[in-house]
Structures are given as structure tokens and as C-alpha cells.
N, C-alpha and C positions, 0 to 999 in steps of 0.2 A: 928717325921720322915717323911721326904718328900719322899715318896714312891707311886708310882701309879702302879696298876695292870692293864694290858692291854692285848690284844691278841698279839701273835708274829708276827714279819714282817720279810721278808726275809733281810733287813739290820741289823738285830740284830746277824747275825750268827757270826760275827768275835768278837765282845764283849763277846758273849757266848764262842766262842773258847779260849778266853784269860783267862776266870776265871774257866774253865772246864779241861784245859789243864793238871794239876796235880791232877785229881780226883784219879786216880788209878796210879801204878806204870808205866804202859804202855800209860797213857793218858786217853782218855775218847771217847766214840761214838757219844755224843750227837751232836757237831757241825756237824760232818758227815752226819748224818740222818737228821738234822734239816729241809732242804729243802724238802725232801721228806714228812715229817711229815705236813708241811704246805699245801702241795699238796693233802693231803688226806682228803677226804671229811667225813670221820668217826672219825676224829682225831681233838683235839684242843690243842693248845700250847698256854700257857699263860706266860707272864714274868712279873717280877716286875722291874720297872724303875726307876733310881734314878732323881735328880732334873734336870740332863742334859738329860733325856729321854734315858739315856743308861742302858741297862739290867744288873741287879745285881743278878737276879735269874730266873730260868725256869722251867717249869714242863709241863708234857703232860698227855692227857687221850685219849684213844681210845675205841670206841665200838667194842667189839669183837663178840657180838651178839645183839639181839633186847632187851635183858634184862641184859646184862652185860658190864661193863665198866672196862678198866685196866688203872691204874695210874702208871707213871714211870717217869724217867729220872728227877727227882727232884734235882736240883742243886742250891746252894746259895753261891756266892762269899764269901770267908773266912772273909774278913773284915765286912760283912753284917750279919753273923750268930749270933744266939741266939738274935733276935729281932722280932721274930714271923712272918717273911717273908714266912717261909716255911707253916705254917699255913695258911696264906692269900692266897696263891695260891691253896692249898688243898681245901679251901672253894670254889673258883672260878671253881675248876674242879668238885667238887660235885654238884654245881648249874647247871653247863653245862651238865652233864651226867643225872641228874635228868630230866631236861627239855626236854631231848631226849628219854625219856621213860625208861631208865636204873633202874632196880629194885635193883642191887648190884653193887658195886665197890670192886676191889681187887688190891693189891699191894704187892711186895716182899721186905723184909728187910733181910739182912744177920744178923745171930744171934749175931755176934760180935758188931754190931752198936747199942749200948746200948740207945744213944741218940735218934737216929730215932725211935727205939722201943718205948721209953717213949714217944714221940711226937705223935705217931698214936694212941697209947692206950689210951692216955689223950683225944683225940677227938673221942672215941667210936669204934675203930677199933678192931677186935677181931681175935685171930689167928685160921686158919682153915685147913693148910695144911703144912707138914714139907717135904722140899726138901733138896737135897744137891749137889752142883756144884763139879764134880769129874773130875780130871785131872790125866794124866799120860803121861810121856814122853816116846816114845817107846824106849824099851830097858832097862827101868828101872824095869820092873815088876819080880817078883822072877823067877829065871831060873831053868828049871829042870836040874838034874845031869846026866841024860843018854844021850845017842847018842853023846859021846865024848865031853861033855860039851857044846855042841851046843844046841840052843833053839829048844824044840820039840813041835810041832803043837799040839793043843788039839784034842779030838776025833771027833769034829764035825766042820762043816764049814757053814758059813752063805751063802745062796745064794738068789737071788732075789726072791721075793714072788709074785704071780699073785694076781689080785683082789679078786679071790675066797678065798684066805687066810684071807682077812680082817674080816669075820665074826666069824671064830674060834679064832683068834687072840683076837678080842675084847671080846668074851665070856670068855676066859682066863684071861684077864686083868680085866675085869668089876667085876669078882667074886674073885678077888685076894686081898692079904693086901697091894698090890702097889696101888690099887685104892682108897682103904680106906685112906692110909697114904696121897696120892694126893688129897683128897677130890674130886675125879673124875676129877680132872683138868690135862691140857695138855699145855706144853709150846712150843710156836712156836717163836724162836728168842726172848726169854725171856719175851713174853707176853703170859700170862695164860688165858685159857678158858676152859669150861665144854666140856669135851671130849666126842665125839660122834662116832659111827661107821663109819659115813662119813669120818672123818678125816683119819681113818685108809685106807679107800677105796681111798681117794685121795692121800695118801702117796705111796700106790701101783701104781697108775696111773703115779705118778712122778718117779717111779722107785726107790723109797725110803723105800720101806718096804722089809725087809729081813726076812728069816726063816732059822731055823735050827730044828733037833729034839726036843731040849730043849725049843723052844719059837720062838719069833718073835721080832724084833727091828725096830724102824724108825731111820735110818741112813743117814746123809748128809756129803759129802765131800766139804771141803772149803780150798783151797790152799793145806797146808801140814797138814790140820787137818780132823779128822773123829770125828763127833759129833753124839751123840745118844741123842734122846730126849724123848724115850718112850721104855719101855721093858714090853713085856708080857711074863710071865713064872710061874713056881711054885715055892714052896719053896725048893723042892727037887732039881729042875733043874737049880736054879739061877747061880750057880757057873760056871757051863758048858756054860751058854750063855755067860756070861760075859767073860769067856775065848774065847768064838767063836768070840766076839767082837774085842779083841786084835788081834786074828789071821787074822780077816777080814782087820783091819786097817793096819796090816803088808803087807797084800797082795796088799793094796792100796797105799803102800810107804808112808804111812802117817808119819809124824814125832811125832805127838801128838794126844791123844785122849781126848776128853771132853763128858762128860754125864751130863744132868740135870735131875735128878731122884728124885722120892719120897723116904723118909727116912724109906723104908722097910727093916727090920732087914735082912732077906736073902739076899737082894741085897747089902746092906752096908757091910754086913760080907764078901761077894764074893769080892767087890771091894777092901776092905781093905787088904785081903788075897793076892789078885792079884796086888798088888802095886799101887793103886790109892790113891791120896791126897783128901781130902773132906773138902769143906766149906760149913757148914749148913746154910740155910735160912729157913724162915718161910713166907706163903702167909698170910696175913690180909685181912679180908672183912669188908665192911660197908654197911648196909642195906639203901637203898635210899627211900624207901617207907614211906609216911608219915602217 
């Protein structure tokens, strides 16, 4: 197999776009983000190139802290799959992260992807955290029957939270079943790292921390979507807080809600009851110390 693994280059973007265009029903994000990744000095993009030096596979690692690396965006052109190319790229990412002092690497695999799970576990990766990508088109949640058949807002409203709320929000989350299911991890744009109270403070500074009597969320608006990446609540209050998320999205005129949350039973039950569809996934980890 005439394949050479090398660092990615700016001129690789169009070949990568061609073999990633059908990754998902809606396309893929890799080619659109590729240039930014090359410019990020904490990031390493590696490609497998064929005989003509044209990329047939790509993957990325990024240092999310001095000790943690995140691997993602692994794509192999369909005609080059099942030849060990993904493992070759993974080995290069492991060497790069280890050389830069990372002690652990992590990645995310959706639970339906049996082939990817077999590949990573074969190479020593172990499951450490359970997450779910939750989605809902607004207007599809179960509707109350009162108020003349019109949608009735829940009893709570989410409001912007000041930085002073970061500490109590962190305390609730860090001692909850959500933190245990998440293995203390927190996703930012699908890149996971160990959660710290500083992340909650930073969200408040960016006006992305919201509070209600039932808890706190980190939520961001993007075009017509309201996205939740973190929820701090109790088992008793989970449903009320998820309901408040729906109401806040309605206030923002969002057409869609997405949440990337740990599979903690109270959250999952509340989300299912309120009309969210769930795609389960698992974070796998690999120790890099020798």
C-alpha cells in the first residue's frame, strides 16, 4: 500500500472536502474548519496521502490542557477504508500528543459506530464517559392541554447569571450524578476537557451562563439554534430546568434546540418526556505515560 502519512497542508483542503462531503446527511464540518486547525499552534492535523500525494484520510489532535489531548475529525475516503489507515493516523497523533507532554488522550464515538468502537478498543482505548446528543425542533415537544390548546410556558424562566453564580453552579454540578456520568468532562464545540470552575466563570463573562430556581445552564445561540453544553441541577429539579431551556429557546425565536449532555438518568428521562431525540455516544480515553 503506497501510503505516506504527513502533516496537513493548506492545499489539502479541496481533496479533503471531496471525500468528506457525504460523511453525514448534511455534509461535514472538517473542510470548513481545516484552515483554522492548521493555524492553531496547539493543534496537529495529519493526512494519509496516496501515490500522487493527494490526501485519502485526515485526523486531528488538539491540546486542551497541558496534560490532555483530544482526537477527532478522523475521516478516511470510502475506497481506502479497512486498510489500517485510521490506525496509522492514530499512531501519529498519539506520538505528537505524548511528545508535547499530554498524559491522556480522549475521543468520542457514537454508540452505533461498531466499526470505530472495535478499532479504538483494539488499540487500548477504554470507555470513560457516556454522553447523548439531544435534539428537538421547536414546536415538537408535548403540548399542554390548557390555555385553549396553546402552549403554556413552564413555571420558571432562565435569566442571565452573573459571575458570582459560577461557584454555586459548579458545586451543584461537581457533586451530582451528571458529573459522574461525564467523568468530570465538559464539551466545547465537541471538544471535551476536564471541567473546572473557571470554565463556568468564563461562560458567565461571555453572557452564556443562565440560571433559574432549578439550576444553571451554559447556552449559546447560533443562527436559528439554541445549544446547551452544560447543565447543573438536582435529580428532583432536572425536568423543570429542561422545560426552562425549551421556554428560553422559544423566547430567542430559535427553531431548534441541541444539547450535548452526560447520560445521567434524571436528565435523559426529562429530555425524553419533553420531546428530545437522543443519539448516545461514549468518550474513550488512552493513557499516554510510558
